[in-house]
C-alpha positions as CSV (number, residue, x, y, z in Angstrom):
1,M,33.2,1.7,-5.0
2,S,32.2,4.9,-7.6
3,V,29.6,3.3,-10.1
4,N,29.6,5.6,-13.1
5,T,25.8,5.8,-14.1
6,I,25.9,4.4,-17.8
7,D,27.2,0.9,-15.9
8,F,24.2,0.2,-13.5
9,K,22.2,-2.5,-14.4
10,H,20.5,-3.9,-11.5
11,V,18.9,-0.2,-10.3
12,S,17.7,2.9,-12.2
13,Y,19.9,5.9,-12.4
14,L,17.1,8.5,-12.8
15,W,18.2,11.5,-11.6
16,D,17.9,14.7,-14.0
17,D,20.6,17.4,-13.6
18,A,17.9,20.4,-15.3
19,K,15.2,19.3,-12.9
20,A,17.3,18.8,-9.9
21,A,18.8,22.2,-11.1
22,E,15.3,24.1,-10.4
23,L,15.3,23.3,-7.0
24,A,18.7,24.2,-6.0
25,G,18.9,25.8,-2.7
26,D,15.9,23.7,-1.5
27,E,16.5,20.7,0.4
28,V,13.3,19.9,1.3
29,A,12.4,20.1,-2.2
30,L,15.4,18.1,-3.2
31,L,14.2,15.3,-0.5
32,I,11.2,14.9,-2.3
33,Y,12.7,14.6,-5.8
34,R,15.3,12.1,-4.5
35,S,12.3,10.0,-2.5
36,N,10.2,9.6,-5.5
37,L,13.2,8.8,-8.3
38,L,13.7,5.7,-5.4
39,G,10.6,4.5,-5.2
40,A,10.3,4.7,-8.9
41,D,12.1,1.5,-8.8
42,L,10.7,-1.4,-7.0
43,R,14.2,-3.2,-6.7
44,L,15.3,-0.4,-4.3
45,T,11.9,-0.4,-2.4
46,N,8.3,-1.6,-2.4
47,Y,5.0,0.5,-1.7
48,G,5.1,2.3,1.4
49,G,8.3,0.4,1.9
50,G,11.6,2.8,3.3
51,N,12.0,6.3,4.4
52,T,13.8,9.3,3.3
53,S,15.1,12.2,5.2
54,C,17.1,15.5,5.0
55,K,18.1,17.9,7.5
56,A,18.5,21.9,7.0
57,M,18.2,25.2,8.6
58,A,15.2,26.5,9.0
59,K,13.4,29.9,11.0
60,D,12.2,29.2,14.5
61,P,8.7,30.7,13.9
62,L,9.0,31.6,18.0
63,T,12.5,32.9,18.2
64,G,13.4,33.7,14.6
65,E,16.3,32.1,14.9
66,E,18.0,29.3,12.4
67,V,17.5,26.1,13.9
68,E,17.9,22.3,12.3
69,V,15.0,20.4,10.9
70,M,14.8,17.4,9.6
71,W,12.0,16.9,7.6
72,I,11.4,12.8,6.9
73,K,8.9,10.5,5.1
74,G,5.8,10.7,7.9
75,S,4.1,7.6,9.1
76,G,1.9,5.6,6.7
77,G,3.6,7.4,3.7
78,D,5.1,5.9,0.7
79,I,8.7,7.5,-0.9
80,G,7.2,7.0,-4.5
81,T,4.2,9.2,-4.7
82,L,5.6,11.2,-1.3
83,K,4.8,15.2,-1.3
84,K,5.2,17.7,1.5
85,S,2.3,17.5,3.3
86,G,3.7,13.9,3.5
87,L,6.5,14.7,5.4
88,A,7.2,15.2,9.2
89,A,9.7,17.7,10.1
90,L,10.7,17.9,14.0
91,Y,13.5,19.9,16.1
92,V,16.6,18.2,15.5
93,D,18.5,19.4,19.0
94,R,14.5,18.2,20.8
95,L,14.9,15.1,18.9
96,R,18.5,14.0,19.9
97,S,17.9,15.5,23.6
98,L,15.0,12.8,24.5
99,K,18.0,10.2,25.1
100,N,18.1,12.3,28.5
101,V,14.6,10.7,29.2
102,Y,15.0,7.4,28.0
103,R,14.3,4.8,30.4
104,G,15.5,1.9,28.4
105,I,14.1,-0.4,25.8
106,E,11.3,-2.0,27.8
107,H,9.8,1.1,27.7
108,E,11.0,2.7,24.0
109,D,7.5,2.2,23.0
110,E,6.5,5.3,24.9
111,M,9.2,7.5,23.6
112,V,6.8,7.9,20.4
113,E,4.5,10.6,22.0
114,L,7.2,12.2,22.8
115,F,8.2,12.7,19.4
116,N,4.8,15.4,19.1
117,H,7.0,17.5,21.1
118,C,9.7,17.6,18.9
119,I,7.4,18.8,15.8
120,Y,8.5,21.7,13.9
121,D,6.3,22.1,11.5
122,L,2.3,21.7,13.0
123,A,0.7,20.5,9.8
124,S,3.5,18.4,9.2
125,K,2.4,14.0,9.2
126,A,2.9,12.2,12.5
127,P,6.3,11.1,13.2
128,S,6.9,7.4,11.9
129,I,9.0,4.7,14.1
130,D,12.0,5.5,12.4
131,T,12.2,8.7,12.9
132,P,15.1,8.3,16.0
133,L,16.6,5.9,13.3
134,H,17.3,9.3,11.2
135,G,17.5,11.4,13.7
136,F,20.9,10.4,15.5
137,L,22.8,10.0,12.1
138,P,24.3,13.3,11.8
139,F,24.1,12.9,7.6
140,K,22.4,15.9,5.8
141,H,20.4,13.2,3.4
142,I,19.5,10.0,4.7
143,D,18.0,7.1,2.8
144,H,16.1,3.9,4.2
145,L,15.5,1.6,1.9
146,H,14.6,-2.5,1.6
147,P,16.0,-3.3,-1.7
148,D,15.7,-7.4,-2.2
149,A,19.6,-7.4,-3.4
150,A,20.7,-5.8,0.5
151,I,17.7,-7.9,2.2
152,A,19.1,-11.2,0.8
153,I,22.6,-10.7,2.0
154,A,20.8,-9.1,5.8
155,A,18.8,-12.4,5.7
156,A,22.2,-14.7,5.3
157,K,22.9,-16.9,7.7
158,D,26.4,-15.8,7.8
159,G,25.5,-12.2,6.4
160,K,27.6,-9.8,8.8
161,K,30.7,-11.8,7.0
162,I,29.7,-11.7,3.9
163,T,28.8,-7.3,3.8
164,E,32.3,-6.9,5.9
165,E,34.3,-8.8,3.1
166,L,32.2,-7.7,0.4
167,F,32.3,-3.5,1.0
168,G,35.7,-3.6,2.7
169,G,34.5,-2.1,6.0
170,T,32.7,0.8,4.5
171,I,29.3,-0.7,5.4
172,G,28.6,-1.4,8.9
173,W,26.5,-3.8,10.9
174,V,23.7,-3.7,13.4
175,E,21.9,-7.0,14.4
176,W,18.1,-7.4,13.5
177,Q,15.9,-5.2,16.6
178,K,12.7,-3.8,16.1
179,P,12.3,-0.4,14.9
180,G,12.7,2.3,17.4
181,F,14.2,4.4,19.6
182,D,16.8,2.1,20.5
183,L,17.4,1.1,17.2
184,G,18.9,4.6,16.6
185,L,20.8,4.4,19.3
186,Q,22.7,1.7,18.4
187,L,23.2,2.6,14.2
188,K,24.6,6.1,16.1
189,Q,27.3,3.6,18.3
190,C,27.9,1.6,14.5
191,L,29.1,5.2,13.4
192,D,30.9,6.2,16.1
193,E,32.6,2.5,16.5
194,N,33.1,3.0,12.8
195,P,33.8,6.7,11.8
196,G,33.5,6.6,7.4
197,I,31.6,4.1,6.4
198,R,29.5,4.8,3.4
199,G,25.8,2.7,5.3
200,I,24.6,0.3,7.8
201,M,23.0,-2.9,7.2
202,L,20.5,-3.7,9.1
203,G,20.4,-7.6,9.9
204,S,17.2,-9.3,8.1
205,H,15.6,-6.0,7.5
206,G,17.5,-3.5,4.8
207,L,19.8,-0.6,4.4
208,F,20.9,3.0,5.6
209,T,22.8,5.1,3.3
210,W,23.9,8.9,2.9
211,G,25.2,11.7,1.8
212,D,25.9,15.8,2.5
213,T,23.5,16.6,-0.9
214,A,20.5,14.9,-2.0
215,Y,22.5,14.1,-5.0
216,E,25.4,11.9,-3.1
217,S,22.9,10.6,-1.0
218,Y,21.1,9.0,-4.4
219,M,24.3,8.1,-5.7
220,N,25.5,6.3,-2.5
221,T,22.5,4.2,-2.1
222,L,22.7,3.1,-5.8
223,E,25.7,2.4,-5.9
224,V,25.8,0.4,-2.6
225,I,22.3,-1.9,-3.6
226,E,24.2,-2.3,-7.2
227,Q,27.0,-4.0,-5.5
228,C,25.2,-6.0,-4.0
229,A,22.8,-7.1,-6.6
230,E,26.0,-8.0,-8.6
231,Y,27.6,-10.1,-6.1
232,L,24.7,-12.0,-6.3
233,E,24.1,-12.8,-9.7
234,Q,27.9,-13.7,-9.7
235,N,27.3,-16.7,-7.0
236,Y,24.0,-17.6,-8.6
237,G,24.6,-21.3,-9.5
238,K,28.1,-21.6,-7.7
239,K,25.9,-23.4,-5.0
240,G,23.8,-25.5,-7.4
241,P,20.9,-24.8,-9.5
242,V,18.3,-22.4,-7.3
243,F,15.8,-23.1,-5.4
244,G,18.0,-26.4,-5.6
245,G,16.7,-26.9,-9.5
246,Q,13.2,-27.3,-10.7
247,K,10.3,-29.6,-9.6
248,I,7.5,-29.7,-11.7
249,E,6.5,-27.7,-15.2
250,S,4.2,-24.7,-15.7
251,L,1.3,-24.8,-17.1
252,E,1.0,-22.5,-20.2
253,A,0.0,-19.1,-20.0
254,E,-3.5,-19.8,-21.1
255,A,-4.1,-22.7,-18.9
256,R,-2.7,-21.1,-15.7
257,K,-5.2,-18.5,-16.1
258,A,-8.3,-21.2,-16.5
259,Q,-7.0,-23.3,-13.5
260,A,-7.1,-19.8,-11.7
261,V,-10.2,-18.8,-13.0
262,A,-11.8,-22.0,-12.1
263,L,-9.7,-22.1,-8.1
264,A,-9.9,-18.0,-7.3
265,P,-13.5,-18.0,-6.3
266,I,-13.2,-20.9,-4.3
267,L,-10.2,-19.8,-2.2
268,R,-12.0,-16.3,-2.3
269,G,-14.6,-18.0,-0.3
270,F,-12.3,-19.8,2.2
271,C,-10.5,-16.4,2.9
272,S,-13.4,-14.3,3.4
273,S,-14.5,-16.5,6.2
274,K,-14.9,-13.6,8.7
275,T,-14.4,-10.4,6.2
276,K,-15.0,-10.4,2.7
277,M,-11.7,-10.4,0.6
278,I,-11.0,-9.1,-3.1
279,G,-8.0,-10.7,-4.5
280,H,-4.8,-11.0,-7.2
281,F,-3.4,-13.0,-9.3
282,T,-0.1,-13.2,-10.7
283,D,1.8,-16.0,-12.5
284,D,5.1,-14.1,-12.8
285,A,8.1,-16.1,-13.5
286,R,9.6,-15.4,-10.5
287,V,7.1,-16.7,-8.7
288,L,6.5,-19.9,-10.9
289,E,10.3,-20.4,-10.4
290,F,9.7,-20.4,-6.6
291,T,7.1,-22.8,-6.9
292,N,8.0,-25.4,-9.1
293,S,11.0,-25.9,-7.2
294,N,12.8,-28.1,-5.1
295,D,12.8,-25.9,-2.3
296,L,9.2,-24.6,-2.0
297,G,8.3,-27.3,0.7
298,R,11.8,-25.9,2.7
299,L,11.8,-22.5,2.4
300,A,7.9,-21.4,1.9
301,P,7.1,-22.2,5.6
302,L,9.8,-20.4,7.4
303,G,8.3,-16.9,6.1
304,T,9.9,-13.8,5.3
305,S,12.4,-11.5,7.2
306,C,12.1,-8.1,6.3
307,P,9.0,-6.7,8.6
308,D,8.0,-4.8,5.7
309,H,7.3,-7.6,3.7
310,F,6.1,-9.5,6.8
311,L,3.9,-6.9,7.4
312,R,2.1,-7.4,4.2
313,T,2.0,-11.2,3.6
314,K,1.5,-12.7,7.2
315,I,3.8,-15.5,9.2
316,S,3.9,-17.8,6.1
317,P,2.0,-18.8,2.9
318,L,-0.7,-21.9,1.9
319,V,1.1,-24.0,-0.5
320,L,-1.4,-26.1,-2.2
321,E,-1.7,-29.4,-2.8
322,L,-3.3,-29.5,-6.1
323,E,-1.6,-30.6,-9.4
324,A,-1.3,-28.2,-12.0
325,G,-3.1,-29.1,-14.5
326,E,-5.6,-31.2,-12.4
327,D,-9.3,-31.0,-13.3
328,L,-11.0,-28.2,-11.0
329,S,-14.7,-28.8,-12.5
330,D,-15.8,-31.0,-9.5
331,V,-16.5,-28.2,-6.9
332,A,-17.8,-29.9,-4.2
333,A,-15.0,-32.7,-3.7
334,L,-12.7,-29.9,-4.4
335,K,-13.5,-27.8,-1.4
336,A,-13.3,-30.9,0.3
337,R,-10.0,-31.5,-0.3
338,L,-9.5,-27.7,0.3
339,T,-11.1,-26.9,3.4
340,P,-8.5,-29.1,5.7
341,A,-5.8,-27.3,4.4
342,F,-7.5,-23.8,5.4
343,E,-8.1,-25.4,8.8
344,A,-4.6,-26.5,9.3
345,Y,-3.6,-23.1,8.5
346,R,-6.0,-21.1,10.8
347,K,-4.8,-23.6,13.4
348,M,-0.9,-23.4,12.8
349,Y,-1.7,-19.3,13.2
350,E,-3.7,-19.3,16.1
351,D,-0.8,-21.6,17.8
352,Y,1.7,-18.9,17.1
353,Y,-0.6,-16.2,18.1
354,N,-1.5,-18.3,21.3
355,T,2.5,-18.8,21.5
356,C,3.6,-15.5,21.4
357,K,1.0,-13.3,22.5
358,H,1.8,-11.0,25.5
359,P,-0.4,-9.9,28.1
360,N,-1.3,-6.7,26.5
361,S,-1.5,-7.9,23.0
362,P,-4.0,-7.0,20.7
363,A,-7.0,-9.9,19.7
364,I,-6.2,-12.0,17.3
365,R,-6.8,-10.9,14.0
366,D,-8.2,-13.0,11.1
367,A,-6.3,-16.5,10.8
368,N,-6.9,-17.0,7.3
369,P,-3.9,-16.1,4.5
370,V,-2.6,-13.5,2.6
371,V,-0.1,-15.5,0.3
372,I,-1.6,-18.9,-1.6
373,L,0.7,-20.7,-3.9
374,Y,-0.3,-22.8,-6.3
375,P,2.8,-25.1,-7.8
376,G,2.8,-24.8,-11.8
377,V,0.1,-21.7,-11.7
378,G,1.0,-18.6,-10.0
379,M,0.2,-17.2,-6.4
380,F,-2.8,-16.0,-5.4
381,T,-3.0,-12.7,-2.8
382,F,-6.2,-11.9,-0.5
383,A,-6.8,-8.5,1.3
384,K,-9.1,-6.2,2.0
385,D,-9.0,-4.4,-0.9
386,K,-7.4,-4.6,-4.1
387,Q,-4.2,-2.6,-3.4
388,T,-3.2,-4.0,-0.1
389,A,-3.9,-7.6,-2.0
390,R,-1.8,-6.2,-5.2
391,V,0.9,-5.2,-2.9
392,A,1.0,-8.1,-0.8
393,A,2.2,-9.8,-4.2
394,E,4.3,-7.4,-4.9
395,F,5.9,-8.3,-1.2
396,Y,5.7,-11.9,-1.6
397,I,8.0,-11.4,-4.5
398,N,10.5,-9.4,-2.6
399,A,10.6,-12.4,-0.2
400,I,11.0,-14.4,-3.3
401,N,14.2,-12.8,-4.2
402,V,15.3,-12.2,-1.3
403,M,15.1,-16.1,-0.4
404,K,16.8,-16.8,-3.6
405,G,20.0,-14.4,-3.2
406,A,20.3,-15.8,0.4
407,E,20.5,-19.2,-0.3
408,A,23.0,-18.7,-3.6
409,I,25.6,-16.9,-1.3
410,S,24.8,-18.5,2.1
411,E,21.7,-20.2,3.7
412,Y,18.3,-17.7,3.6
413,T,17.2,-16.9,7.7
414,S,13.5,-15.5,8.1
415,L,12.4,-14.1,11.0
416,P,12.3,-15.4,14.5
417,R,8.5,-16.6,15.2
418,Q,8.6,-14.7,18.3
419,E,10.1,-11.1,16.5
420,A,7.6,-11.6,13.8
421,F,4.7,-11.7,16.2
422,N,6.1,-9.0,18.3
423,I,5.9,-6.6,14.9
424,E,2.8,-8.2,13.8
425,Y,1.1,-7.5,17.3
426,W,3.3,-4.3,18.1
427,L,0.8,-1.6,20.6
428,L,1.9,0.6,17.9
429,E,1.4,-1.0,15.0
430,E,-2.7,-1.5,16.1
431,A,-3.0,2.0,17.4
432,K,-2.3,2.7,13.4
433,L,-4.5,0.4,12.2
434,Q,-7.0,1.6,14.5
435,R,-6.5,5.1,13.4
436,M,-7.5,4.0,9.6
437,P,-10.8,5.1,8.6
438,K,-13.5,2.3,8.9
439,P,-14.4,0.4,5.6
440,K,-17.1,1.9,3.8
441,A,-20.3,-0.1,2.7
442,L,-19.3,-1.8,-0.1
443,S,-15.8,-2.7,0.9
444,G,-14.6,-6.2,-0.2
445,R,-17.5,-6.6,-3.2
446,I,-17.0,-7.0,-6.4
447,A,-19.5,-5.7,-8.9
448,L,-20.0,-5.7,-12.4
449,I,-22.8,-3.8,-13.7
450,T,-23.6,-4.3,-17.4
451,G,-23.8,-1.8,-19.8
452,S,-22.0,0.5,-17.4
453,A,-19.5,2.9,-19.7
454,G,-22.4,5.2,-19.9
455,G,-25.6,6.1,-18.6
456,I,-27.2,4.9,-15.5
457,G,-24.7,1.7,-15.5
458,K,-21.7,4.2,-15.2
459,A,-23.7,6.3,-12.5
460,I,-24.1,2.7,-10.5
461,A,-20.2,2.0,-10.9
462,K,-19.2,5.3,-10.0
463,K,-21.4,4.9,-7.0
464,F,-20.8,1.1,-6.2
465,A,-16.7,2.6,-6.4
466,E,-17.4,5.3,-3.9
467,E,-18.9,3.3,-1.9
468,G,-15.5,1.2,-1.9
469,A,-16.4,-1.7,-4.1
470,V,-13.9,-2.6,-7.0
471,V,-16.3,-2.6,-10.6
472,V,-16.3,-4.5,-13.6
473,L,-16.3,-2.4,-16.3
474,N,-18.4,-3.7,-19.7
475,D,-19.8,-2.1,-22.7
476,M,-20.5,-3.2,-26.3
477,N,-18.5,-0.4,-27.8
478,A,-14.8,-0.7,-26.9
479,E,-14.3,3.0,-27.6
480,R,-17.1,4.0,-25.6
481,L,-15.7,1.5,-22.5
482,A,-11.6,2.6,-23.2
483,E,-13.3,5.9,-22.4
484,A,-14.9,5.2,-19.0
485,G,-11.5,3.2,-17.9
486,E,-9.8,6.4,-18.3
487,E,-12.4,8.1,-16.2
488,F,-12.9,5.7,-13.5
489,K,-8.5,5.8,-13.6
490,K,-8.3,9.6,-13.0
491,L,-11.5,9.2,-10.2
492,F,-10.5,6.4,-8.4
493,G,-7.1,4.6,-9.6
494,K,-5.7,1.8,-11.4
495,D,-7.1,-0.8,-8.3
496,I,-10.5,0.0,-8.8
497,Y,-11.7,-1.1,-11.7
498,T,-11.4,-3.5,-14.5
499,T,-12.7,-3.7,-18.0
500,A,-14.4,-6.3,-20.5
501,V,-16.1,-6.3,-23.8
502,L,-19.0,-7.4,-23.5
503,D,-22.1,-8.2,-25.2
504,V,-25.0,-9.8,-23.0
505,T,-26.3,-11.9,-26.1
506,K,-23.1,-13.7,-26.4
507,G,-22.0,-16.6,-24.4
508,E,-18.0,-16.3,-24.9
509,D,-18.2,-12.3,-24.0
510,I,-20.1,-13.1,-20.5
511,A,-17.2,-15.9,-19.6
512,G,-14.9,-13.6,-20.5
513,A,-15.9,-10.9,-18.3
514,V,-16.6,-13.4,-15.6
515,A,-13.3,-14.0,-15.9
516,A,-11.4,-10.7,-16.2
517,S,-13.5,-9.8,-12.7
518,I,-12.1,-13.7,-11.4
519,L,-8.5,-12.7,-12.8
520,A,-8.9,-9.0,-11.3
521,F,-10.6,-9.6,-7.9
522,G,-10.6,-12.8,-7.2
523,G,-14.6,-13.6,-8.5
524,V,-17.7,-11.6,-8.1
525,D,-21.0,-11.4,-5.9
526,L,-22.8,-8.0,-7.0
527,I,-24.3,-7.9,-10.2
528,V,-26.3,-5.2,-11.5
529,N,-28.2,-6.3,-15.0
530,N,-28.5,-2.6,-16.4
531,A,-28.1,-3.4,-20.3
532,G,-30.7,-2.6,-22.1
533,L,-32.2,-1.3,-25.2
534,S,-35.6,-0.3,-26.7
535,I,-37.5,-0.4,-30.0
536,S,-41.1,1.8,-29.4
537,K,-43.3,0.5,-32.7
538,T,-47.0,-0.2,-33.4
539,I,-47.7,-3.9,-33.8
540,A,-47.7,-3.4,-37.7
541,D,-44.6,-2.1,-37.8
542,H,-42.6,-4.6,-35.5
543,T,-40.5,-7.2,-37.0
544,E,-39.9,-10.6,-36.2
545,K,-35.8,-9.1,-35.7
546,D,-36.8,-6.0,-33.0
547,W,-38.7,-8.8,-31.2
548,D,-35.9,-11.4,-31.1
549,L,-33.5,-8.5,-30.5
550,L,-35.7,-6.8,-27.4
551,Y,-36.0,-10.9,-25.6
552,D,-32.0,-11.5,-26.4
553,V,-30.8,-8.3,-24.8
554,L,-33.3,-7.8,-21.9
555,V,-34.3,-11.3,-21.0
556,K,-31.8,-13.8,-22.3
557,G,-29.0,-11.5,-21.5
558,Q,-30.3,-11.5,-18.2
559,F,-30.8,-14.6,-17.2
560,M,-27.8,-16.3,-18.8
561,I,-25.3,-13.2,-17.0
562,T,-27.3,-14.9,-13.8
563,Q,-26.5,-17.9,-14.8
564,A,-23.0,-17.3,-14.9
565,A,-22.5,-15.0,-11.9
566,V,-24.5,-17.2,-9.9
567,A,-22.1,-20.1,-10.4
568,V,-19.2,-17.8,-9.4
569,M,-21.1,-16.7,-6.2
570,K,-22.0,-20.6,-5.4
571,K,-18.3,-21.3,-5.4
572,Q,-17.3,-18.3,-3.0
573,D,-20.1,-19.3,-0.5
574,I,-20.1,-16.3,0.9
575,G,-23.6,-15.3,-1.1
576,G,-24.3,-12.5,-3.2
577,D,-26.4,-9.7,-4.8
578,I,-28.6,-9.5,-7.9
579,I,-29.9,-6.4,-9.0
580,N,-31.9,-6.0,-12.4
581,I,-32.9,-2.7,-14.0
582,V,-35.9,-3.5,-15.1
583,S,-38.8,-0.7,-16.0
584,K,-42.0,1.1,-14.8
585,N,-43.3,-0.2,-18.6
586,A,-42.7,-4.0,-16.9
587,L,-46.1,-2.9,-15.0
588,V,-47.9,-0.3,-17.2
589,S,-49.4,-0.7,-20.7
590,G,-49.3,2.3,-23.2
591,P,-49.0,2.3,-26.9
592,N,-46.6,1.3,-29.4
593,N,-44.6,-1.0,-27.0
594,A,-45.7,-4.8,-27.5
595,G,-41.9,-5.4,-27.6
596,Y,-40.1,-4.1,-24.9
597,G,-43.1,-3.8,-22.6
598,S,-43.3,-7.4,-22.6
599,A,-39.4,-8.4,-22.2
600,K,-39.3,-6.0,-19.5
601,A,-42.2,-7.9,-18.1
602,A,-40.5,-11.1,-18.6
603,Q,-37.3,-9.7,-16.5
604,M,-39.4,-8.7,-14.0
605,H,-40.8,-12.3,-13.4
606,L,-37.6,-13.8,-13.8
607,S,-36.6,-11.9,-10.8
608,R,-38.8,-13.5,-9.0
609,L,-38.3,-16.9,-10.2
610,N,-34.4,-16.3,-9.6
611,A,-35.2,-14.5,-6.0
612,A,-37.4,-17.8,-5.3
613,E,-34.4,-20.1,-5.9
614,L,-31.7,-18.8,-4.9
615,G,-32.3,-17.7,-1.7
616,V,-31.1,-20.9,-0.3
617,D,-27.7,-19.8,-1.0
618,K,-28.2,-16.5,0.5
619,I,-27.7,-14.6,-3.3
620,R,-30.7,-11.8,-2.8
621,V,-32.3,-10.7,-6.3
622,N,-34.1,-7.3,-6.1
623,V,-35.3,-5.2,-9.2
624,V,-35.0,-1.3,-9.5
625,N,-37.7,0.2,-11.6
626,P,-37.1,3.0,-13.5
627,D,-38.8,4.9,-15.7
628,A,-38.0,7.7,-18.4
629,V,-34.6,8.3,-17.2
630,I,-33.0,10.7,-20.5
631,S,-30.1,11.8,-19.2
632,D,-26.9,9.9,-21.1
633,S,-28.6,7.2,-21.8
634,N,-28.4,4.8,-25.1
635,I,-32.0,3.4,-24.4
636,W,-33.1,7.1,-26.3
637,A,-30.7,6.2,-29.5
638,G,-31.7,4.6,-31.9
639,G,-35.3,6.1,-32.4
640,W,-37.2,5.2,-29.2
641,A,-37.3,8.9,-28.4
642,E,-38.8,9.6,-31.7
643,G,-41.4,6.9,-31.1
644,R,-42.7,8.1,-27.0
645,A,-43.0,11.6,-28.6
646,K,-45.1,10.5,-31.7
647,A,-46.8,8.0,-29.3
648,Y,-47.6,10.8,-26.6
649,G,-48.3,13.3,-29.5
650,I,-45.5,15.9,-28.2
651,T,-42.1,16.6,-29.5
652,V,-38.8,15.2,-28.4
653,A,-37.9,18.2,-27.0
654,E,-41.1,18.4,-25.1
655,L,-40.0,14.8,-23.0
656,P,-38.4,15.3,-19.5
657,A,-41.3,17.6,-19.1
658,Y,-43.8,15.4,-19.9
659,Y,-42.6,12.8,-18.0
660,A,-42.1,14.6,-15.3
661,K,-45.1,16.4,-15.0
662,R,-47.2,12.6,-15.2
663,T,-45.6,11.7,-11.9
664,L,-46.6,12.2,-8.4
665,L,-43.6,14.0,-7.2
666,N,-43.1,16.1,-10.8
667,E,-39.2,15.2,-10.6
668,I,-36.8,14.4,-13.9
669,I,-35.5,11.0,-12.5
670,L,-31.6,10.9,-13.2
671,P,-29.1,8.1,-13.6
672,D,-27.7,9.4,-10.1
673,D,-31.6,8.2,-8.8
674,I,-31.4,4.5,-10.0
675,A,-27.9,4.2,-8.5
676,N,-28.9,5.6,-5.0
677,A,-31.4,2.6,-5.4
678,C,-29.0,0.1,-6.1
679,F,-26.9,1.8,-3.5
680,A,-29.7,1.2,-0.7
681,L,-30.6,-2.4,-1.5
682,T,-27.1,-3.8,-1.5
683,G,-24.9,-0.9,1.2
684,G,-26.1,-3.5,4.3
685,L,-29.4,-1.8,5.5
686,L,-31.8,-4.3,3.1
687,N,-29.3,-7.3,3.7
688,K,-32.8,-9.4,4.6
689,S,-34.3,-8.1,1.6
690,T,-35.1,-10.2,-1.7
691,G,-37.6,-10.4,-4.4
692,N,-38.8,-7.0,-4.1
693,V,-39.3,-4.0,-6.6
694,V,-38.0,-0.4,-6.0
695,N,-40.1,1.7,-7.8
696,V,-37.6,5.1,-9.2
697,D,-40.0,7.1,-11.3
698,G,-40.9,9.9,-9.6
699,G,-44.0,8.1,-8.8
700,V,-46.6,6.6,-11.3
701,A,-49.4,5.2,-9.5
702,A,-50.9,2.9,-12.5
703,G,-46.9,1.1,-12.2
704,F,-47.1,0.3,-7.8
705,V,-46.2,-2.8,-7.1
706,R,-49.2,-3.3,-4.2
């Protein structure tokens, strides 16, 4: 089938002839260009899924002779963001000569180490397990993708027959087998037995397509996937309603989010019984179509078919037996109802492990679910970080698409349990996991730092993000907040932060910020009450408005944020941290400071009271006492600097040096110094400390607590 580019409706044609012309003659550059285009369309493959390759002539650095080299996406890469540094480069003749030492499928894992003897570019990425699948095929450019439309056919009960009829024999078929050396040989055998085919469907797995040029491969891939998708579309409804028809109605959008906000922290607590997890919530229409259907109970336990889907979503999801619109306010009763469901899931997973394990299998991993479905509301996913949780959700939506398509044309078949286990607990996968960097100190932690669009708050947010936390940036000033968000996106990427406009004196803003944290990450467990202001006036000049503002922001704001956060932390039941940024002025008396100093003293004692009350819930409350943090701080706006300079009989310009000279260490205090103190309290070494005050003031003897 030849499809004109304007006729594509199920895939995106993104090829730019002018851009490609700039790369003409550089097959590797064209491979990267093609890969990035394919990876940009989630209908073709998901993040980290699939791989692409090209074969081109290059000069052997030892002999100077022209040799054929295969460039292929390296282990753990993503074609959508692929760069040359993410490619593995191997001598084709050496790779193919490994057939001479292959001892059979029982020993195929040992071939992976031998790939290293075929490396052409010593600086290239480690070759992936799919390397021989590309190497034994003779084509210059090859695409191996996991498009939903193709996997729907590959996972259908009679997928082989459908493939033959749909493509008239121009697409080959290879039955399911774990990726590896032997599967590469099977692909070559399929091609030898079916000369002239344009691609190969892998049962329950995905699609191989190719071409003699990058563009021919790109077009061939799009055309085959387009034909698969068109076939599915034409068959939807012929066998009856999708997923057996709708069983329940979805809640309205705002009600769905409200239910998610009420429930997610409880789910996060259950899923964090072994390791703290970050959550993701989606009420995508495709999810709701599946969760609200009559076939949910039949299809969900089957699990997924494609290995890429399965590795990220686990053996099967947990389906909650909750009514979409029911009252979730009784937390104790809700936990009592959910406990048996999680215990049953963990027992199912343990039985799966014990039934399928091999003598040399790695130890059982976390038995908690990754995917949790709430009919009428949406889907929650939990993983070690936000990106992994988000990608798990994307992959399960892929799995839903596959089930929908397979059911429309035949009957959906999932990966057999033993085959799934062999993938999940594959020693090569375990080795890949062991090579991953160790979690950072704040990995799995969700931090909300008030006033974090600038000054001390932003410095704390950056420090926490650098140490592995996800953060909720917030500020009263929407423009300042947007700028901070853009800065964090550039520094850390989109999965590390979310934003919320927050005035700590307004209950609705606080509820909104906490809800934003829950919807983005699943809860909250690290609070820094940093938002503040300062007013320096004599007793005579101090107004009632000044007084109320100071106490509303510093004392009431700290209390209300803490109150809202503690409610979430108790739902999670995995402890938490509250740090209150107070001041040396809570302990040191000075002129023109009655309102600010007394409010700071109230903040400090409120911290002690909270620490005394919340210890039973493993929620720690500590204080950081800065002094004279001038750099990028809003506290010096609004006349405070002028007021303090006047009190000390100096100019505003002389303040930094004045403050430094009066300290024991003669040091100027910076926002990063406060951030480091906050990390010291939360980074794991002081987990048995609560009710403490850490002075970060350069040493002011009058401010010593003891």
